[in-house]
C-alpha positions as CSV (number, residue, x, y, z in Angstrom):
1,M,9.2,-29.5,3.9
2,S,12.5,-28.0,4.7
3,T,13.3,-26.4,8.0
4,K,13.6,-23.0,6.4
5,T,10.2,-23.3,4.8
6,K,8.7,-24.4,8.1
7,I,10.1,-21.3,9.8
8,L,8.9,-19.0,7.1
9,D,5.3,-20.5,7.1
10,A,5.1,-20.2,10.9
11,A,6.4,-16.7,10.9
12,E,4.1,-15.6,8.2
13,Q,1.0,-16.8,10.1
14,L,2.0,-15.4,13.4
15,F,3.2,-12.0,12.0
16,A,-0.1,-11.6,10.1
17,V,-2.2,-12.3,13.2
18,R,-0.1,-10.9,16.0
19,G,2.1,-8.4,14.3
20,F,5.9,-8.2,14.1
21,N,6.2,-6.7,17.6
22,G,3.8,-9.1,19.1
23,T,5.5,-12.2,17.9
24,S,8.6,-13.7,19.5
25,L,11.1,-16.0,17.9
26,R,10.3,-18.6,20.5
27,E,6.7,-18.6,19.4
28,I,7.7,-19.0,15.8
29,T,10.1,-21.9,16.5
30,S,7.4,-23.5,18.7
31,Q,4.9,-23.4,15.9
32,A,7.4,-24.5,13.3
33,E,8.7,-27.3,15.6
34,V,12.3,-26.3,15.2
35,N,14.9,-25.0,17.6
36,L,16.0,-21.4,18.0
37,A,19.4,-22.1,16.5
38,A,17.7,-23.0,13.2
39,V,16.3,-19.4,12.9
40,N,19.8,-18.0,13.6
41,Y,21.3,-20.3,11.1
42,H,18.9,-19.6,8.3
43,F,18.2,-15.9,8.9
44,G,20.5,-14.5,11.5
45,S,18.0,-12.2,13.1
46,K,14.3,-11.4,13.5
47,K,14.7,-8.5,11.1
48,E,16.1,-10.7,8.4
49,L,13.3,-13.2,8.9
50,I,10.7,-10.4,8.5
51,K,12.4,-9.4,5.2
52,A,12.4,-13.0,4.0
53,V,8.7,-13.4,4.8
54,M,7.9,-10.3,2.8
55,S,10.2,-11.2,-0.1
56,R,8.4,-14.5,-0.7
57,F,5.4,-12.4,-1.7
58,L,7.1,-9.4,-3.3
59,D,9.4,-11.5,-5.5
60,V,6.2,-12.7,-7.1
61,L,4.1,-9.5,-6.9
62,S,6.7,-6.9,-8.0
63,P,7.4,-7.9,-11.6
64,R,3.7,-8.5,-12.4
65,L,2.6,-5.2,-10.8
66,T,5.4,-3.3,-12.4
67,L,4.5,-4.7,-15.9
68,A,0.8,-3.9,-15.4
69,L,1.6,-0.3,-14.5
70,V,4.1,0.2,-17.3
71,K,1.7,-1.2,-19.9
72,L,-1.0,1.0,-18.6
73,C,1.1,4.1,-19.2
74,E,2.2,3.1,-22.7
75,D,-1.1,4.2,-24.3
76,E,-1.2,7.8,-25.7
77,T,-4.4,8.4,-23.7
78,P,-3.4,8.9,-20.0
79,P,-5.0,6.4,-17.6
80,N,-7.5,7.5,-14.9
81,L,-6.9,6.8,-11.3
82,V,-9.4,3.9,-11.1
83,E,-7.4,2.2,-13.9
84,V,-4.2,2.8,-12.0
85,F,-5.4,1.2,-8.8
86,S,-7.2,-1.5,-10.7
87,S,-3.7,-2.6,-12.0
88,F,-3.2,-4.0,-8.5
89,V,-6.0,-6.5,-8.6
90,E,-4.6,-9.3,-10.8
91,P,-1.1,-9.2,-9.3
92,L,-2.5,-9.2,-5.7
93,L,-5.0,-12.0,-6.4
94,H,-2.3,-14.0,-8.1
95,L,-0.7,-14.4,-4.6
96,N,-3.6,-16.7,-3.8
97,E,-2.3,-19.1,-6.5
98,V,1.1,-19.0,-4.9
99,K,0.0,-19.6,-1.3
100,E,-3.3,-20.3,0.4
101,N,-4.7,-17.0,1.6
102,G,-1.7,-15.3,0.0
103,T,-3.4,-12.1,-0.9
104,S,-4.9,-11.5,2.5
105,N,-1.8,-12.5,4.4
106,F,0.4,-10.2,2.3
107,L,-1.8,-7.2,2.8
108,Q,-2.0,-7.8,6.5
109,L,1.8,-8.1,6.7
110,L,2.2,-5.0,4.7
111,G,-0.1,-3.2,7.1
112,R,1.8,-4.5,10.1
113,G,4.9,-2.9,8.6
114,Y,3.2,0.4,9.2
115,T,1.2,-0.1,12.4
116,D,4.2,-1.8,14.1
117,S,6.5,1.1,13.2
118,Q,8.9,-1.1,11.3
119,G,10.9,1.6,9.7
120,F,13.6,-0.8,8.5
121,L,10.9,-2.7,6.6
122,R,9.8,0.4,4.7
123,W,13.4,1.1,3.9
124,F,13.9,-2.5,2.7
125,L,10.8,-2.3,0.5
126,T,11.7,1.0,-1.1
127,T,15.3,0.0,-1.8
128,T,14.8,-3.6,-2.8
129,Y,11.7,-3.1,-5.0
130,P,12.1,0.5,-6.2
131,E,10.6,-0.3,-9.7
132,V,7.2,-0.9,-8.2
133,I,7.1,2.5,-6.4
134,S,8.5,4.5,-9.3
135,S,6.1,2.8,-11.8
136,F,3.1,3.5,-9.5
137,V,4.1,7.2,-8.9
138,N,4.6,7.6,-12.6
139,A,1.2,6.2,-13.3
140,V,-0.4,8.5,-10.7
141,Q,1.3,11.5,-12.2
142,K,0.1,10.6,-15.7
143,A,-3.4,10.3,-14.4
144,Y,-3.3,13.5,-12.4
145,P,-0.4,15.6,-13.6
146,E,-1.4,18.6,-11.4
147,L,-0.3,16.7,-8.3
148,T,3.1,17.6,-7.0
149,R,5.4,14.9,-5.6
150,E,4.7,16.3,-2.1
151,E,0.9,16.0,-2.6
152,I,1.3,12.5,-4.0
153,F,3.2,11.6,-0.9
154,W,0.4,12.7,1.4
155,R,-2.4,11.2,-0.7
156,L,-0.6,7.8,-1.0
157,H,0.0,7.9,2.7
158,F,-3.7,8.4,3.4
159,T,-4.4,5.7,0.8
160,M,-2.1,3.2,2.6
161,G,-3.9,4.0,5.9
162,T,-7.3,3.1,4.3
163,V,-6.0,-0.1,2.7
164,V,-4.2,-1.2,5.9
165,F,-7.3,-0.7,8.0
166,T,-9.6,-2.4,5.5
167,M,-7.3,-5.4,5.0
168,S,-6.5,-5.9,8.7
169,S,-10.3,-6.2,9.3
170,S,-11.2,-7.9,6.1
171,D,-12.4,-11.1,7.8
172,A,-14.7,-9.1,10.0
173,L,-16.0,-7.1,6.9
174,I,-16.7,-10.3,5.1
175,D,-18.7,-11.7,8.1
176,I,-20.7,-8.4,8.3
177,A,-21.5,-8.6,4.6
178,V,-23.0,-12.0,5.2
179,N,-24.8,-11.3,8.4
180,D,-26.1,-7.8,7.8
181,F,-26.6,-7.8,4.0
182,D,-26.9,-11.5,3.2
183,K,-24.0,-10.9,0.7
184,Q,-21.4,-13.6,0.1
185,T,-18.1,-11.9,-0.5
186,D,-14.3,-12.6,-0.5
187,I,-11.0,-10.8,-0.5
188,S,-11.2,-10.0,-4.2
189,D,-14.6,-8.2,-3.6
190,V,-13.1,-6.2,-0.8
191,I,-10.2,-5.1,-2.9
192,K,-12.5,-4.1,-5.8
193,R,-14.8,-2.2,-3.5
194,V,-11.9,-0.1,-2.0
195,I,-10.5,0.9,-5.4
196,P,-13.0,3.6,-6.4
197,Y,-12.9,5.0,-2.9
198,V,-9.1,5.5,-2.8
199,A,-9.0,6.6,-6.4
200,A,-11.5,9.4,-5.5
201,G,-9.4,10.4,-2.6
202,V,-6.2,10.6,-4.6
203,G,-8.1,12.4,-7.3
204,A,-9.7,15.0,-5.0
205,P,-9.3,18.7,-5.9
206,I,-6.1,20.3,-4.8
207,N,-6.5,22.7,-1.8
208,K,-3.8,25.2,-1.2
209,I,-2.5,25.0,2.4
């Protein structure tokens, strides 16, 4: 395994568990068993390392998700919101084929970008992968054309909060499902359960404020 890959793997694990703010470069280099100079050589800074960790997932996810959303909107019949959010399932679960626990790790990292107030990361995602966001917003507008862009902003923000909280506690939820309900479940079940909930929220009647 190359030094660069060791650093990325260690950073991914630590960022997902401890967050971006809670993980130091020294902790990453210690787990990766490399020296600090190696991080500077390959990435230049902690911010660039964070971007590289996210890009490993997004370079795989982005084209698959964009294609799924575009195909969904090609039909003459407008999609419903459950179908829009269901478009995320296969591309997200595909990350498990790319890396072990890839789906869960990515969603936790995405959540960290919000809870750790990583403004630069949100800017990086929207400028580097704009096709995903535009395809998603277009699909939501087709499913619920009465929503203004401002209302879409608020509802997708609330949706992200729900998804972030759910995925950051997914391990605990899976344990509770087993212990309290004798129900074996996994990350794909969690994703499929949250879809109708967020779809209903985005599709709620419009209240004039």
